[in-house]
Structure formats: C-alpha cells, structure tokens
C-alpha positions as CSV (number, residue, x, y, z in Angstrom):
1,X,-28.4,27.3,-63.2
2,X,-27.2,27.1,-59.4
3,X,-29.1,29.6,-57.1
4,X,-26.7,31.5,-55.0
5,X,-27.2,29.4,-52.0
6,X,-26.1,26.5,-53.9
7,X,-23.0,28.1,-55.3
8,X,-22.0,29.1,-52.1
9,X,-22.4,25.7,-50.7
10,X,-20.5,24.0,-53.5
11,X,-17.3,26.0,-52.3
12,X,-17.7,24.3,-49.2
13,X,-18.0,20.8,-50.6
14,X,-14.7,20.7,-52.0
15,X,-13.1,22.0,-48.7
16,X,-12.3,18.4,-47.9
17,X,-10.7,17.9,-51.2
18,X,-8.4,21.0,-50.5
19,X,-7.4,20.3,-47.5
20,X,-5.8,16.7,-48.6
21,X,-4.4,18.5,-51.8
22,X,-2.7,20.9,-49.1
23,X,-1.7,18.0,-46.7
24,X,0.0,16.1,-49.5
25,X,1.6,19.1,-51.6
26,X,3.4,19.7,-48.2
27,X,1.8,22.4,-46.6
28,X,0.9,20.0,-43.9
29,X,-1.7,20.8,-41.2
30,X,-1.5,23.6,-39.4
31,X,-1.9,24.1,-35.4
32,X,-5.4,24.8,-34.3
33,X,-4.0,27.8,-32.8
34,X,-2.7,29.4,-36.0
35,X,-6.0,28.8,-38.1
36,X,-8.2,30.2,-35.2
37,X,-9.2,33.8,-35.4
38,X,-9.3,33.8,-31.6
39,X,-8.0,31.8,-28.8
40,X,-9.1,31.5,-25.7
41,X,-8.3,30.1,-22.5
42,X,-11.5,28.5,-20.5
43,X,-9.9,26.9,-17.9
44,X,-6.4,26.9,-16.6
45,X,-4.1,23.4,-16.1
46,X,-3.7,22.5,-12.5
47,X,-1.7,20.0,-10.9
48,X,-2.7,17.7,-8.2
49,X,-2.0,14.1,-6.7
50,X,-4.4,11.4,-7.8
51,X,-5.4,9.0,-5.3
52,X,-4.6,5.4,-5.3
53,X,-6.9,2.9,-6.7
54,X,-7.7,-0.3,-4.5
55,X,-6.0,-3.3,-5.4
56,X,-5.1,-6.7,-3.8
57,X,-1.6,-7.5,-3.5
58,X,-2.4,-11.2,-5.1
59,X,-3.9,-9.2,-8.1
60,X,-1.1,-7.5,-9.1
61,X,1.1,-10.7,-9.9
62,X,-1.7,-11.9,-12.3
63,X,-1.4,-8.5,-14.3
64,X,0.6,-9.6,-18.1
65,X,0.4,-6.4,-20.4
66,X,-1.3,-3.3,-20.5
67,X,-3.7,-2.3,-22.9
68,X,-1.9,-1.2,-26.2
69,X,-2.1,2.3,-25.9
70,X,-0.6,2.6,-22.7
71,X,2.2,0.6,-20.5
72,X,2.4,-1.3,-17.3
73,X,4.8,1.6,-16.1
74,X,1.8,4.3,-16.5
75,X,-0.7,1.8,-15.1
76,X,1.4,0.9,-12.0
77,X,1.7,4.8,-11.4
78,X,-1.9,5.2,-11.9
79,X,-2.4,2.3,-9.1
80,X,-0.3,3.7,-6.8
81,X,-1.0,7.2,-6.7
82,X,0.6,9.8,-8.8
83,X,1.2,13.8,-9.7
84,X,-0.5,14.5,-12.7
85,X,-0.9,17.9,-14.7
86,X,-4.0,18.5,-16.2
87,X,-4.0,20.3,-19.6
88,X,-5.9,23.6,-20.0
89,X,-8.9,23.9,-21.6
90,X,-8.6,26.2,-24.8
91,X,-11.5,27.2,-26.9
92,X,-10.6,28.1,-30.8
93,X,-12.9,30.0,-32.7
94,X,-12.9,30.0,-36.4
95,X,-14.9,31.7,-39.4
96,X,-16.4,29.8,-42.1
97,X,-16.2,26.2,-41.4
98,X,-17.8,23.3,-43.0
99,X,-18.5,20.9,-40.1
100,X,-19.0,17.2,-40.8
101,X,-19.2,13.4,-38.9
102,X,-15.4,13.1,-39.8
103,X,-14.1,16.3,-38.7
104,X,-14.5,19.9,-39.6
105,X,-12.7,22.0,-42.5
106,X,-11.7,25.9,-42.7
107,X,-10.5,27.0,-46.5
108,X,-7.5,24.7,-46.8
109,X,-7.5,22.8,-43.5
110,X,-9.3,19.6,-41.9
111,X,-9.5,19.3,-38.1
112,X,-10.5,17.1,-35.3
113,X,-10.4,14.3,-38.1
114,X,-11.5,10.6,-37.8
115,X,-11.9,8.0,-40.1
116,X,-12.5,8.2,-43.8
117,X,-13.7,11.4,-45.9
118,X,-16.9,10.4,-48.0
119,X,-16.6,12.4,-50.7
120,X,-19.5,11.4,-52.7
121,X,-21.6,11.9,-49.3
122,X,-20.3,15.7,-48.8
123,X,-20.9,16.5,-52.6
124,X,-24.7,15.1,-52.8
125,X,-26.2,15.6,-49.3
126,X,-28.0,18.5,-48.0
127,X,-26.3,21.2,-46.2
128,X,-27.3,23.8,-43.6
129,X,-26.1,27.3,-42.9
130,X,-25.9,28.5,-39.1
131,X,-24.3,31.9,-37.8
132,X,-22.7,30.3,-35.0
133,X,-21.9,26.6,-33.6
134,X,-20.1,24.5,-31.2
135,X,-17.9,21.5,-32.7
136,X,-18.4,18.6,-29.5
137,X,-16.9,15.8,-31.7
138,X,-13.0,15.6,-31.1
139,X,-11.5,12.6,-32.7
140,X,-11.7,10.3,-29.8
141,X,-15.0,11.3,-28.9
142,X,-16.1,10.0,-32.3
143,X,-14.3,6.9,-32.3
144,X,-15.6,5.3,-28.9
145,X,-19.0,5.6,-27.6
146,X,-17.2,5.8,-23.7
147,X,-15.6,8.9,-24.6
148,X,-18.8,10.3,-26.2
149,X,-20.5,9.8,-22.8
150,X,-17.6,10.9,-20.8
151,X,-15.6,13.7,-23.1
152,X,-18.5,14.2,-25.6
153,X,-21.3,15.2,-23.1
154,X,-19.1,17.1,-20.9
155,X,-17.5,18.9,-23.5
156,X,-20.9,19.8,-25.0
157,X,-21.2,22.3,-21.7
158,X,-18.9,24.4,-23.2
159,X,-21.1,25.5,-25.9
160,X,-21.9,29.4,-25.4
161,X,-25.5,30.8,-25.6
162,X,-25.5,31.8,-28.9
163,X,-23.7,28.7,-30.7
164,X,-25.9,25.6,-32.1
165,X,-24.2,22.4,-31.0
166,X,-22.9,19.9,-33.6
167,X,-22.6,16.5,-31.5
168,X,-22.9,13.6,-34.1
169,X,-23.1,10.0,-32.8
170,X,-22.3,6.5,-34.6
171,X,-25.9,5.5,-35.3
172,X,-24.8,2.1,-34.0
173,X,-24.5,3.7,-30.5
174,X,-28.0,3.3,-29.5
175,X,-27.6,4.7,-25.6
176,X,-26.0,7.8,-27.5
177,X,-29.3,8.7,-28.9
178,X,-31.2,7.6,-25.7
179,X,-28.7,9.7,-23.8
180,X,-29.6,13.1,-26.0
181,X,-33.2,12.0,-25.5
182,X,-33.0,11.3,-21.7
183,X,-30.9,14.5,-21.1
184,X,-32.8,16.8,-23.8
185,X,-29.5,17.7,-25.7
186,X,-30.2,20.4,-27.8
187,X,-28.1,19.3,-31.1
188,X,-28.4,19.8,-34.8
189,X,-29.7,16.8,-36.5
190,X,-28.0,17.9,-40.0
191,X,-25.1,16.1,-40.5
192,X,-23.2,18.8,-42.7
193,X,-23.6,22.5,-41.9
194,X,-22.0,25.5,-42.8
195,X,-21.2,27.7,-39.8
196,X,-20.6,31.5,-40.6
197,X,-18.6,31.2,-37.0
198,X,-17.7,28.2,-35.2
199,X,-15.8,27.1,-32.0
200,X,-13.9,24.0,-31.0
201,X,-12.3,23.2,-27.3
202,X,-9.2,21.0,-26.3
203,X,-10.3,19.8,-23.4
204,X,-8.0,17.3,-22.3
205,X,-7.4,16.3,-18.3
206,X,-9.2,16.7,-15.4
207,X,-8.9,20.4,-14.9
208,X,-10.8,22.1,-12.3
209,X,-13.5,23.3,-14.9
210,X,-14.0,19.6,-16.2
211,X,-14.7,18.6,-13.1
212,X,-17.1,20.8,-12.5
213,X,-18.8,20.2,-15.9
214,X,-18.8,16.5,-14.6
215,X,-20.6,17.0,-11.3
216,X,-23.1,18.8,-13.7
217,X,-23.7,16.1,-15.7
218,X,-23.4,13.6,-13.0
219,X,-26.0,15.4,-11.2
220,X,-28.5,15.9,-14.1
221,X,-28.5,11.7,-14.7
222,X,-29.2,11.1,-11.1
223,X,-31.7,13.6,-10.8
224,X,-34.0,12.2,-13.1
225,X,-34.3,8.9,-11.5
226,X,-33.5,9.5,-7.4
227,X,-32.1,6.7,-5.4
228,X,-33.3,3.1,-6.3
229,X,-32.2,2.0,-2.8
230,X,-29.8,-0.9,-3.9
231,X,-26.7,-1.9,-2.2
232,X,-24.9,-1.5,-5.5
233,X,-24.9,-2.5,-9.5
234,X,-23.2,-5.0,-11.8
235,X,-23.7,-4.5,-15.4
236,X,-23.2,-7.6,-17.7
237,X,-21.1,-6.9,-20.8
238,X,-21.6,-10.5,-22.5
239,X,-20.3,-10.4,-26.0
240,X,-20.8,-6.9,-26.5
241,X,-18.1,-4.2,-27.8
242,X,-14.3,-5.3,-28.0
243,X,-13.9,-9.3,-27.1
244,X,-13.5,-9.4,-23.3
245,X,-15.9,-12.3,-22.6
246,X,-16.2,-12.8,-18.8
247,X,-16.5,-16.6,-18.4
248,X,-17.7,-16.9,-15.5
249,X,-20.1,-13.7,-15.3
250,X,-23.2,-16.2,-14.2
251,X,-20.9,-16.6,-10.8
252,X,-20.3,-13.1,-10.3
253,X,-23.9,-12.8,-10.6
254,X,-24.9,-14.9,-8.1
255,X,-22.6,-14.0,-5.6
256,X,-23.8,-10.2,-5.9
257,X,-26.9,-10.9,-6.4
258,X,-26.9,-12.3,-3.0
259,X,-26.0,-9.6,-1.9
260,X,-28.9,-7.7,-2.9
261,X,-27.1,-6.0,-6.3
262,X,-29.3,-4.8,-9.1
263,X,-28.3,-6.6,-12.2
264,X,-28.1,-5.0,-15.5
265,X,-26.8,-5.7,-18.9
266,X,-25.0,-3.4,-21.8
267,X,-27.7,-4.1,-24.1
268,X,-30.5,-3.1,-21.9
269,X,-32.3,0.4,-22.6
270,X,-30.5,3.4,-21.4
271,X,-33.5,4.1,-19.2
272,X,-33.8,1.0,-17.7
273,X,-30.3,0.6,-16.5
274,X,-30.1,3.9,-15.4
275,X,-33.2,3.7,-13.3
276,X,-31.9,0.4,-11.9
277,X,-28.8,1.8,-10.6
278,X,-29.5,5.3,-9.5
279,X,-27.9,6.1,-6.5
280,X,-26.2,3.3,-5.9
281,X,-23.1,3.1,-3.4
282,X,-20.9,0.1,-5.3
283,X,-20.3,-0.4,-8.8
284,X,-18.6,-3.6,-10.2
285,X,-18.5,-4.0,-14.4
286,X,-15.8,-5.5,-16.6
287,X,-13.5,-2.6,-17.8
288,X,-15.0,-0.8,-20.9
289,X,-17.4,1.9,-21.9
290,X,-20.3,0.2,-20.3
291,X,-19.3,1.2,-16.9
292,X,-20.3,5.1,-17.6
293,X,-23.7,4.2,-17.3
294,X,-23.1,3.0,-13.4
295,X,-20.4,6.1,-12.9
296,X,-22.9,8.6,-14.3
297,X,-25.8,6.9,-12.4
298,X,-24.1,6.0,-8.6
299,X,-23.3,8.1,-5.9
300,X,-20.5,10.5,-6.3
301,X,-19.0,8.9,-3.4
302,X,-19.4,5.5,-4.5
303,X,-16.8,2.5,-5.1
304,X,-16.5,1.7,-8.7
305,X,-14.9,-1.9,-8.9
306,X,-13.7,-2.5,-12.5
307,X,-12.3,-6.2,-13.7
308,X,-9.6,-5.7,-15.4
309,X,-8.0,-8.4,-18.4
310,X,-4.9,-10.0,-17.3
311,X,-3.6,-9.1,-20.6
312,X,-4.7,-5.5,-21.5
313,X,-4.7,-4.0,-17.7
314,X,-6.0,0.0,-17.8
315,X,-7.4,2.1,-15.5
316,X,-8.4,5.3,-17.8
317,X,-11.2,5.8,-15.5
318,X,-9.2,6.6,-12.1
319,X,-9.1,10.4,-14.1
320,X,-12.4,10.8,-13.7
321,X,-12.9,9.4,-10.2
322,X,-10.1,11.4,-8.7
323,X,-12.4,14.6,-8.6
324,X,-15.4,13.2,-7.2
325,X,-15.5,11.8,-3.5
326,X,-15.4,7.9,-4.9
327,X,-13.0,5.4,-5.0
328,X,-12.0,3.3,-7.8
329,X,-10.8,-0.7,-7.2
330,X,-9.4,-3.2,-9.5
331,X,-9.4,-6.7,-9.7
332,X,-7.8,-9.0,-12.3
333,X,-9.2,-11.6,-14.7
334,X,-7.0,-13.8,-16.2
335,X,-7.0,-15.0,-19.5
336,X,-8.7,-18.5,-20.3
337,X,-9.3,-19.8,-23.5
338,X,-11.2,-17.2,-25.8
339,X,-12.2,-15.3,-22.7
340,X,-11.4,-14.3,-19.0
341,X,-12.2,-15.4,-15.1
342,X,-12.0,-14.0,-12.1
343,X,-11.6,-14.7,-8.7
344,X,-15.1,-14.2,-7.2
345,X,-13.9,-14.3,-3.8
346,X,-11.2,-11.3,-4.4
347,X,-13.9,-9.3,-5.8
348,X,-16.2,-9.5,-2.8
349,X,-13.0,-9.2,-0.7
350,X,-12.5,-5.9,-2.5
351,X,-16.1,-4.7,-2.0
352,X,-15.6,-5.5,2.0
353,X,-12.3,-3.8,2.3
354,X,-13.7,-0.5,1.2
355,X,-16.3,-0.6,3.7
356,X,-14.2,-1.7,6.5
357,X,-11.7,1.4,5.3
358,X,-14.5,3.4,5.3
359,X,-16.2,2.1,9.0
360,X,-12.4,3.1,10.2
361,X,-12.4,6.8,9.0
362,X,-15.8,7.2,10.1
363,X,-15.0,5.7,13.7
C-alpha cells in the first residue's frame, strides 16, 4: 500500500506527462500570467542610452558575420551606442508546483522548459516537499554556464526570505559548484521538489533593479579577495567550450605578461582565478562564458577587452557593463584553419587608447 505522502507525490510525477498531452492535444502552453495566482512587478522597465564599445576602425573591416543568435545590424548598433528599453522584472506566483532540472510544472502546464523530460527519473527519484520556494533556473540559465553566472546568481537575489532557493546547475559545470560554495549560496540539494507555493521571475534586460543586484554580486565576489594589485588580467580559453581556439594565445600571453598582467586559465580552480585577478583595472579574454570570472572580480570601472571571432561577432557583455562605470572594448580575431588569430599590436593599442582617454578626462 502506498503511504499518503507517496500517493501525493505520485500525482506530481505525472505532471510532465500531462503538460505534454495538453500541448499535443491543442491546448498549448498558457502565458505565465494565465497560470499564476499572483503577478507582481518587482522593478519597472526603463529606457537608457547604451555607451559605445571601444573598437579600432581597422578591426571593424575584419568582421564577417555575427553569431547565429543575432545579426550584424544589431551588433553594429551595440558598438556605436543605442537607445535600449530594458524590460520590467516581473514575479509570478504559483500554487502546487513540481520543480525539476528541466522546468517546473503546474497541474497541466510546464514552464521555464529546457531539454528533454527525463520521465523514468521523474517516476523513480526521491521528491521533497516544501511550503514555499523560488525557481531561479530560466531556460537560458539552464543552457549556458555564462548565463548561470550572470542571470542565475543575480536572479537568485529575488528570492524572498520565506522561500527556499531552487537553483540547479549542470554537474559538468565545476565552477558553478565552486561559486555556490564560495558565495555560500543556500540552495536546495534535491533535484525534484514539490512547492505548495513557488515564485518565478521574468528578469530580462538591465533595468535599475537588476543593475543593483549585479553590483551586489560584484561586491560580494570582490570582497572575498580584495585587490590583487595586478595591472591587468588575461584568462586562457584554450580548447574549452564552443570551438574558439586562439592560435596565437601564447603570443598574447607573452605580450600581456610583459606588462605585468596576471595570467589564468578557464580550467583553473575558481578560487585561484578570482584571487589572482581580484581588483584588476583591465581584463582581456576571448569572447565566451569564462569572461564572467574576470568581470565579477575586476574593478567596477575596469576596461574589459574581448577578442571577437570575425565570423561569430557578438557583444552581449555590453548590456552588463552599461550599468557599471566600466568600459567594453573589442578587437577581432580572423579565422585561420581550425582557429583564430588576433593582431596583438591592435589589442595593445586598444588598452593604451583607453588609458589615454581616461588620462585626458582626468586632466
């Protein structure tokens, strides 16, 4: 005989199936607001002008294509500076929810869905029950480590005092676990949780509330290790992540080391990376998720130079730097065989150009 709690949990185990049936029979997926019992605007939208990205004219001519998820028109608008409307942060409150690593499920609907539903695991895994929770795993947070760092950890600050934090991460992301430990993020360990009440926030765009949470996260990271006293930092990407191999990475390292820059690797332990670069005024990195370590640990007014592949040009980090006193700059690495090669002289010119402009402003 099943105990009452087991029978109760069994009803929830079928929810991913019910959501698929509802979708396939034409009911579709309702909007978050339609399924929520309460909708609260946490921070209003706002419109602001984004500051231009520092870039040499000769590097502009090297750009071939934008990254697949964007367009060159959008990227040039980011480079030149543009007016941006940042969406409001909205909280949706639900009753009787099953939270899983691939989304959360009300009686007939699934939301924040990413990846395949692991039906066999749902039916056999242990399930906890909690009175209240906050689901911090949006689809993009679940898919990309870089978004887990920025969007996820910033979003976790939206948890209310009475809510338990549901904030899973891909087990392959070793740095995610290290962030949780270093920052003492109090998240639930269970993979499957029934919440009597649970909230979830749509938190897209850098409105004022989100900018304040970003500053809070940076302050917490920088408060751990103080100022390392280095004039700059470079993080090696190597062959990690999506293929963006910098063929002359050693040449970059030699040039920056000669200027006293700290050199770390994306495969180093997180604490080692953050301690080595903390408080740096200049960061350099191949465009990619590993840049986030430098961004969180650097001074808030730091210059951040990204090395952009010519055939997947992308400047997503501009949105995050806009609400800091810092500056984004980018140089372009051209495709060569199975990798990319950057003009090291241009990279150094960018760093020097920013320093000259800062000196002119101060004088």
